[in-house]
PyMOL CGO cylinders between C-alpha atoms (Angstrom):
from pymol import cmd
from pymol.cgo import CYLINDER

trace = [
    CYLINDER, -274.77, 44.61, 30.92, -276.85, 42.06, 32.76, 0.3, 1, 1, 1, 1, 1, 1,
    CYLINDER, -276.85, 42.06, 32.76, -274.94, 39.52, 34.80, 0.3, 1, 1, 1, 1, 1, 1,
    CYLINDER, -274.94, 39.52, 34.80, -275.39, 36.60, 34.57, 0.3, 1, 1, 1, 1, 1, 1,
    CYLINDER, -275.39, 36.60, 34.57, -275.97, 36.66, 30.81, 0.3, 1, 1, 1, 1, 1, 1,
    CYLINDER, -275.97, 36.66, 30.81, -278.99, 35.10, 29.15, 0.3, 1, 1, 1, 1, 1, 1,
    CYLINDER, -278.99, 35.10, 29.15, -276.87, 32.39, 27.53, 0.3, 1, 1, 1, 1, 1, 1,
    CYLINDER, -276.87, 32.39, 27.53, -275.51, 31.32, 30.90, 0.3, 1, 1, 1, 1, 1, 1,
    CYLINDER, -275.51, 31.32, 30.90, -279.00, 31.31, 32.41, 0.3, 1, 1, 1, 1, 1, 1,
    CYLINDER, -279.00, 31.31, 32.41, -280.50, 29.24, 29.60, 0.3, 1, 1, 1, 1, 1, 1,
    CYLINDER, -280.50, 29.24, 29.60, -277.98, 26.47, 30.34, 0.3, 1, 1, 1, 1, 1, 1,
    CYLINDER, -277.98, 26.47, 30.34, -279.76, 25.81, 33.65, 0.3, 1, 1, 1, 1, 1, 1,
    CYLINDER, -279.76, 25.81, 33.65, -283.39, 26.13, 32.51, 0.3, 1, 1, 1, 1, 1, 1,
    CYLINDER, -283.39, 26.13, 32.51, -285.10, 24.81, 29.41, 0.3, 1, 1, 1, 1, 1, 1,
    CYLINDER, -285.10, 24.81, 29.41, -286.77, 27.99, 28.10, 0.3, 1, 1, 1, 1, 1, 1,
    CYLINDER, -286.77, 27.99, 28.10, -286.97, 31.74, 28.55, 0.3, 1, 1, 1, 1, 1, 1,
    CYLINDER, -286.97, 31.74, 28.55, -290.51, 31.34, 29.86, 0.3, 1, 1, 1, 1, 1, 1,
    CYLINDER, -290.51, 31.34, 29.86, -289.33, 28.96, 32.60, 0.3, 1, 1, 1, 1, 1, 1,
    CYLINDER, -289.33, 28.96, 32.60, -286.51, 31.36, 33.46, 0.3, 1, 1, 1, 1, 1, 1,
    CYLINDER, -286.51, 31.36, 33.46, -288.92, 34.27, 33.92, 0.3, 1, 1, 1, 1, 1, 1,
    CYLINDER, -288.92, 34.27, 33.92, -291.31, 32.25, 36.10, 0.3, 1, 1, 1, 1, 1, 1,
    CYLINDER, -291.31, 32.25, 36.10, -288.57, 30.68, 38.24, 0.3, 1, 1, 1, 1, 1, 1,
    CYLINDER, -288.57, 30.68, 38.24, -286.73, 33.96, 38.78, 0.3, 1, 1, 1, 1, 1, 1,
    CYLINDER, -286.73, 33.96, 38.78, -289.90, 35.91, 39.59, 0.3, 1, 1, 1, 1, 1, 1,
    CYLINDER, -289.90, 35.91, 39.59, -291.11, 33.36, 42.14, 0.3, 1, 1, 1, 1, 1, 1,
    CYLINDER, -291.11, 33.36, 42.14, -287.69, 33.15, 43.79, 0.3, 1, 1, 1, 1, 1, 1,
    CYLINDER, -287.69, 33.15, 43.79, -287.38, 36.97, 43.91, 0.3, 1, 1, 1, 1, 1, 1,
    CYLINDER, -287.38, 36.97, 43.91, -290.75, 37.11, 45.70, 0.3, 1, 1, 1, 1, 1, 1,
    CYLINDER, -290.75, 37.11, 45.70, -289.51, 34.49, 48.18, 0.3, 1, 1, 1, 1, 1, 1,
    CYLINDER, -289.51, 34.49, 48.18, -286.34, 36.49, 48.88, 0.3, 1, 1, 1, 1, 1, 1,
    CYLINDER, -286.34, 36.49, 48.88, -288.44, 39.64, 49.33, 0.3, 1, 1, 1, 1, 1, 1,
    CYLINDER, -288.44, 39.64, 49.33, -290.71, 37.82, 51.79, 0.3, 1, 1, 1, 1, 1, 1,
    CYLINDER, -290.71, 37.82, 51.79, -287.69, 36.52, 53.69, 0.3, 1, 1, 1, 1, 1, 1,
    CYLINDER, -287.69, 36.52, 53.69, -286.30, 40.04, 54.14, 0.3, 1, 1, 1, 1, 1, 1,
    CYLINDER, -286.30, 40.04, 54.14, -289.69, 41.33, 55.27, 0.3, 1, 1, 1, 1, 1, 1,
    CYLINDER, -289.69, 41.33, 55.27, -289.95, 38.54, 57.86, 0.3, 1, 1, 1, 1, 1, 1,
    CYLINDER, -289.95, 38.54, 57.86, -286.54, 39.25, 59.40, 0.3, 1, 1, 1, 1, 1, 1,
    CYLINDER, -286.54, 39.25, 59.40, -288.04, 41.71, 61.88, 0.3, 1, 1, 1, 1, 1, 1,
    CYLINDER, -288.04, 41.71, 61.88, -290.93, 39.40, 62.76, 0.3, 1, 1, 1, 1, 1, 1,
    CYLINDER, -290.93, 39.40, 62.76, -288.79, 36.37, 63.54, 0.3, 1, 1, 1, 1, 1, 1,
    CYLINDER, -288.79, 36.37, 63.54, -290.83, 34.00, 61.39, 0.3, 1, 1, 1, 1, 1, 1,
    CYLINDER, -290.83, 34.00, 61.39, -289.18, 32.36, 58.40, 0.3, 1, 1, 1, 1, 1, 1,
    CYLINDER, -289.18, 32.36, 58.40, -291.45, 30.55, 55.95, 0.3, 1, 1, 1, 1, 1, 1,
    CYLINDER, -291.45, 30.55, 55.95, -289.03, 30.72, 53.02, 0.3, 1, 1, 1, 1, 1, 1,
    CYLINDER, -289.03, 30.72, 53.02, -285.30, 29.97, 52.76, 0.3, 1, 1, 1, 1, 1, 1,
    CYLINDER, -285.30, 29.97, 52.76, -282.81, 32.85, 52.88, 0.3, 1, 1, 1, 1, 1, 1,
    CYLINDER, -282.81, 32.85, 52.88, -280.81, 33.83, 49.78, 0.3, 1, 1, 1, 1, 1, 1,
    CYLINDER, -280.81, 33.83, 49.78, -278.67, 30.84, 48.77, 0.3, 1, 1, 1, 1, 1, 1,
    CYLINDER, -278.67, 30.84, 48.77, -275.71, 32.91, 47.55, 0.3, 1, 1, 1, 1, 1, 1,
    CYLINDER, -275.71, 32.91, 47.55, -273.62, 35.88, 48.57, 0.3, 1, 1, 1, 1, 1, 1,
    CYLINDER, -273.62, 35.88, 48.57, -274.46, 38.71, 46.20, 0.3, 1, 1, 1, 1, 1, 1,
    CYLINDER, -274.46, 38.71, 46.20, -273.16, 42.24, 45.88, 0.3, 1, 1, 1, 1, 1, 1,
    CYLINDER, -273.16, 42.24, 45.88, -276.55, 43.26, 44.52, 0.3, 1, 1, 1, 1, 1, 1,
    CYLINDER, -276.55, 43.26, 44.52, -279.42, 44.29, 46.74, 0.3, 1, 1, 1, 1, 1, 1,
    CYLINDER, -279.42, 44.29, 46.74, -281.90, 43.66, 43.92, 0.3, 1, 1, 1, 1, 1, 1,
    CYLINDER, -281.90, 43.66, 43.92, -283.94, 40.53, 44.67, 0.3, 1, 1, 1, 1, 1, 1,
    CYLINDER, -283.94, 40.53, 44.67, -284.43, 39.64, 41.00, 0.3, 1, 1, 1, 1, 1, 1,
    CYLINDER, -284.43, 39.64, 41.00, -280.69, 39.81, 40.40, 0.3, 1, 1, 1, 1, 1, 1,
    CYLINDER, -280.69, 39.81, 40.40, -280.14, 37.53, 43.41, 0.3, 1, 1, 1, 1, 1, 1,
    CYLINDER, -280.14, 37.53, 43.41, -282.69, 35.08, 42.01, 0.3, 1, 1, 1, 1, 1, 1,
    CYLINDER, -282.69, 35.08, 42.01, -281.01, 35.09, 38.59, 0.3, 1, 1, 1, 1, 1, 1,
    CYLINDER, -281.01, 35.09, 38.59, -277.59, 34.52, 40.16, 0.3, 1, 1, 1, 1, 1, 1,
    CYLINDER, -277.59, 34.52, 40.16, -278.97, 31.58, 42.17, 0.3, 1, 1, 1, 1, 1, 1,
    CYLINDER, -278.97, 31.58, 42.17, -280.46, 30.14, 38.98, 0.3, 1, 1, 1, 1, 1, 1,
    CYLINDER, -280.46, 30.14, 38.98, -277.20, 30.54, 37.05, 0.3, 1, 1, 1, 1, 1, 1,
    CYLINDER, -277.20, 30.54, 37.05, -275.27, 28.73, 39.80, 0.3, 1, 1, 1, 1, 1, 1,
    CYLINDER, -275.27, 28.73, 39.80, -277.73, 25.83, 39.78, 0.3, 1, 1, 1, 1, 1, 1,
    CYLINDER, -277.73, 25.83, 39.78, -279.05, 26.49, 43.29, 0.3, 1, 1, 1, 1, 1, 1,
    CYLINDER, -279.05, 26.49, 43.29, -282.68, 26.56, 42.13, 0.3, 1, 1, 1, 1, 1, 1,
    CYLINDER, -282.68, 26.56, 42.13, -284.53, 23.43, 41.07, 0.3, 1, 1, 1, 1, 1, 1,
    CYLINDER, -284.53, 23.43, 41.07, -287.96, 23.49, 39.47, 0.3, 1, 1, 1, 1, 1, 1,
    CYLINDER, -287.96, 23.49, 39.47, -290.43, 21.14, 37.91, 0.3, 1, 1, 1, 1, 1, 1,
    CYLINDER, -290.43, 21.14, 37.91, -293.66, 21.18, 35.95, 0.3, 1, 1, 1, 1, 1, 1,
    CYLINDER, -293.66, 21.18, 35.95, -297.02, 20.19, 37.39, 0.3, 1, 1, 1, 1, 1, 1,
    CYLINDER, -297.02, 20.19, 37.39, -299.17, 17.89, 35.34, 0.3, 1, 1, 1, 1, 1, 1,
]
cmd.load_cgo(trace, "trace")
């Protein structure tokens, strides 16, 4: 079972497409943050939640479900 569930995630974003894009971009940012720990340079924010999971995509989805991630559309 995936946690958080898709219904809970869709309450914070307006479509499944937006959810996929937001979560993927945030997971890449979390990955980059962990890679930069040894270098001492931090271009992206650290994970915004405490998670039991070590999977970056799961962390990104949990952040999205808790409303920690904001996004917008470019025109």
